[in-house]
N, CA, C and O atoms as a DFTB+ gen file, in Angstrom:
220 C
 N C O
     1  1       0.822      -1.189       0.000
     2  2       0.000       0.000       0.000
     3  2       0.872       1.261       0.000
     4  3       0.574       2.239      -0.686
     5  1       1.936       1.217       0.770
     6  2       2.838       2.371       0.832
     7  2       3.530       2.562      -0.516
     8  3       3.771       3.694      -0.937
     9  1       3.849       1.461      -1.192
    10  2       4.530       1.535      -2.483
    11  2       3.627       2.214      -3.517
    12  3       4.085       3.079      -4.265
    13  1       2.364       1.833      -3.563
    14  2       1.423       2.420      -4.525
    15  2       1.208       3.894      -4.224
    16  3       1.194       4.723      -5.134
    17  1       1.042       4.222      -2.952
    18  2       0.853       5.624      -2.571
    19  2       2.089       6.440      -2.929
    20  3       1.967       7.575      -3.392
    21  1       3.269       5.881      -2.722
    22  2       4.504       6.573      -3.076
    23  2       4.618       6.802      -4.571
    24  3       5.041       7.872      -5.009
    25  1       4.241       5.797      -5.359
    26  2       4.312       5.929      -6.816
    27  2       3.355       7.009      -7.313
    28  3       3.717       7.815      -8.169
    29  1       2.145       7.025      -6.783
    30  2       1.167       8.038      -7.197
    31  2       1.590       9.434      -6.759
    32  3       1.476      10.393      -7.522
    33  1       2.071       9.542      -5.542
    34  2       2.525      10.840      -5.045
    35  2       3.729      11.331      -5.841
    36  3       3.815      12.512      -6.178
    37  1       4.644      10.441      -6.137
    38  2       5.816      10.804      -6.922
    39  2       5.451      11.250      -8.327
    40  3       6.016      12.217      -8.838
    41  1       4.511      10.555      -8.954
    42  2       4.077      10.941     -10.302
    43  2       3.426      12.316     -10.281
    44  3       3.638      13.127     -11.182
    45  1       2.643      12.570      -9.259
    46  2       1.994      13.877      -9.139
    47  2       3.027      14.987      -8.935
    48  3       2.964      16.029      -9.587
    49  1       3.958      14.760      -8.045
    50  2       5.002      15.757      -7.795
    51  2       5.868      15.961      -9.037
    52  3       6.233      17.091      -9.361
    53  1       6.193      14.881      -9.727
    54  2       6.989      14.987     -10.945
    55  2       6.288      15.787     -12.033
    56  3       6.907      16.624     -12.690
    57  1       5.009      15.534     -12.225
    58  2       4.252      16.285     -13.220
    59  2       4.165      17.766     -12.894
    60  3       4.298      18.616     -13.775
    61  1       3.944      18.064     -11.634
    62  2       3.863      19.470     -11.211
    63  2       5.224      20.154     -11.357
    64  3       5.301      21.313     -11.764
    65  1       6.285      19.436     -11.027
    66  2       7.632      20.002     -11.156
    67  2       7.945      20.330     -12.608
    68  3       8.477      21.401     -12.899
    69  1       7.623      19.430     -13.514
    70  2       7.890      19.673     -14.935
    71  2       7.042      20.828     -15.462
    72  3       7.515      21.636     -16.262
    73  1       5.794      20.904     -15.013
    74  2       4.930      22.009     -15.461
    75  2       5.459      23.343     -14.949
    76  3       5.436      24.343     -15.666
    77  1       5.936      23.355     -13.708
    78  2       6.469      24.580     -13.123
    79  2       7.725      25.046     -13.859
    80  3       8.010      26.242     -13.927
    81  1       8.471      24.088     -14.409
    82  2       9.685      24.420     -15.161
    83  2       9.400      24.658     -16.637
    84  3      10.324      24.695     -17.450
    85  1       8.131      24.818     -16.989
    86  2       7.683      25.115     -18.358
    87  2       8.002      23.991     -19.340
    88  3       8.387      24.255     -20.479
    89  1       7.845      22.745     -18.909
    90  2       8.111      21.610     -19.778
    91  2       6.903      21.264     -20.631
    92  3       5.771      21.610     -20.293
    93  1       7.151      20.579     -21.738
    94  2       6.050      20.135     -22.592
    95  2       5.509      18.804     -22.069
    96  3       5.912      18.352     -20.997
    97  1       4.612      18.182     -22.807
    98  2       3.951      16.960     -22.339
    99  2       4.947      15.816     -22.144
   100  3       4.826      15.037     -21.199
   101  1       5.929      15.718     -23.041
   102  2       6.928      14.656     -22.900
   103  2       7.774      14.858     -21.641
   104  3       8.111      13.893     -20.956
   105  1       8.114      16.103     -21.340
   106  2       8.866      16.389     -20.123
   107  2       8.058      16.011     -18.885
   108  3       8.587      15.424     -17.941
   109  1       6.772      16.355     -18.900
   110  2       5.915      16.028     -17.757
   111  2       5.807      14.521     -17.565
   112  3       5.831      14.031     -16.436
   113  1       5.687      13.784     -18.676
   114  2       5.601      12.327     -18.577
   115  2       6.900      11.736     -18.043
   116  3       6.879      10.821     -17.219
   117  1       8.024      12.257     -18.509
   118  2       9.312      11.736     -18.052
   119  2       9.540      12.047     -16.576
   120  3       9.985      11.180     -15.824
   121  1       9.245      13.252     -16.162
   122  2       9.391      13.614     -14.746
   123  2       8.448      12.778     -13.885
   124  3       8.839      12.293     -12.823
   125  1       7.211      12.612     -14.340
   126  2       6.240      11.826     -13.573
   127  2       6.715      10.386     -13.425
   128  3       6.603       9.806     -12.345
   129  1       7.246       9.801     -14.502
   130  2       7.739       8.421     -14.424
   131  2       8.957       8.328     -13.504
   132  3       9.043       7.418     -12.679
   133  1       9.874       9.244     -13.641
   134  2      11.081       9.216     -12.815
   135  2      10.782       9.385     -11.338
   136  3      11.266       8.620     -10.504
   137  1       9.991      10.382     -11.023
   138  2       9.639      10.617      -9.621
   139  2       8.788       9.466      -9.084
   140  3       8.940       9.061      -7.932
   141  1       7.902       8.948      -9.917
   142  2       7.058       7.832      -9.487
   143  2       7.884       6.607      -9.126
   144  3       7.634       5.967      -8.104
   145  1       8.871       6.275      -9.961
   146  2       9.744       5.137      -9.687
   147  2      10.556       5.379      -8.418
   148  3      10.697       4.483      -7.586
   149  1      11.084       6.577      -8.273
   150  2      11.893       6.911      -7.101
   151  2      11.081       6.792      -5.813
   152  3      11.537       6.190      -4.841
   153  1       9.885       7.363      -5.808
   154  2       9.059       7.323      -4.599
   155  2       8.560       5.906      -4.326
   156  3       8.404       5.524      -3.167
   157  1       8.306       5.122      -5.374
   158  2       7.888       3.735      -5.180
   159  2       9.018       2.928      -4.530
   160  3       8.765       2.114      -3.642
   161  1      10.250       3.148      -4.966
   162  2      11.384       2.456      -4.351
   163  2      11.561       2.866      -2.890
   164  3      11.854       2.027      -2.038
   165  1      11.383       4.142      -2.606
   166  2      11.461       4.587      -1.211
   167  2      10.344       3.949      -0.379
   168  3      10.565       3.552       0.765
   169  1       9.156       3.856      -0.956
   170  2       8.048       3.199      -0.265
   171  2       8.326       1.728      -0.024
   172  3       7.951       1.187       1.017
   173  1       8.979       1.075      -0.973
   174  2       9.342      -0.335      -0.800
   175  2      10.332      -0.500       0.343
   176  3      10.204      -1.423       1.148
   177  1      11.308       0.379       0.420
   178  2      12.293       0.321       1.499
   179  2      11.621       0.544       2.851
   180  3      11.922      -0.149       3.823
   181  1      10.716       1.508       2.907
   182  2       9.991       1.770       4.157
   183  2       9.142       0.572       4.543
   184  3       9.089       0.202       5.716
   185  1       8.476      -0.042       3.566
   186  2       7.646      -1.219       3.849
   187  2       8.486      -2.363       4.376
   188  3       8.090      -3.023       5.336
   189  1       9.638      -2.615       3.771
   190  2      10.520      -3.689       4.240
   191  2      11.035      -3.391       5.645
   192  3      11.104      -4.285       6.489
   193  1      11.394      -2.135       5.894
   194  2      11.878      -1.751       7.224
   195  2      10.801      -1.957       8.288
   196  3      11.081      -2.470       9.372
   197  1       9.585      -1.560       7.979
   198  2       8.476      -1.745       8.941
   199  2       8.237      -3.222       9.182
   200  3       8.026      -3.640      10.321
   201  1       8.269      -4.026       8.112
   202  2       8.055      -5.458       8.256
   203  2       9.136      -6.104       9.123
   204  3       8.838      -6.956       9.960
   205  1      10.367      -5.705       8.924
   206  2      11.475      -6.267       9.713
   207  2      11.393      -5.855      11.181
   208  3      11.747      -6.630      12.069
   209  1      10.925      -4.634      11.429
   210  2      10.818      -4.163      12.811
   211  2       9.697      -4.868      13.562
   212  3       9.797      -5.049      14.775
   213  1       8.647      -5.266      12.881
   214  2       7.507      -5.899      13.533
   215  2       7.699      -7.397      13.734
   216  3       6.930      -8.025      14.462
   217  1       8.708      -7.974      13.103
   218  2       8.911      -9.428      13.238
   219  2       9.917      -9.744      14.290
   220  3      10.207     -10.916      14.533
């Protein structure tokens, strides 16, 4: 659940960042994908850490 939320939040932040920097649609898509992947990986690390702490 944290991974999906991180991916969606990252995509949203990436799209807004590209729009703020006056990027075109391809720039927004690339930023959204990059940020989405990054935040999903961070969410995965957090999920694994929480799982290890609870066991």
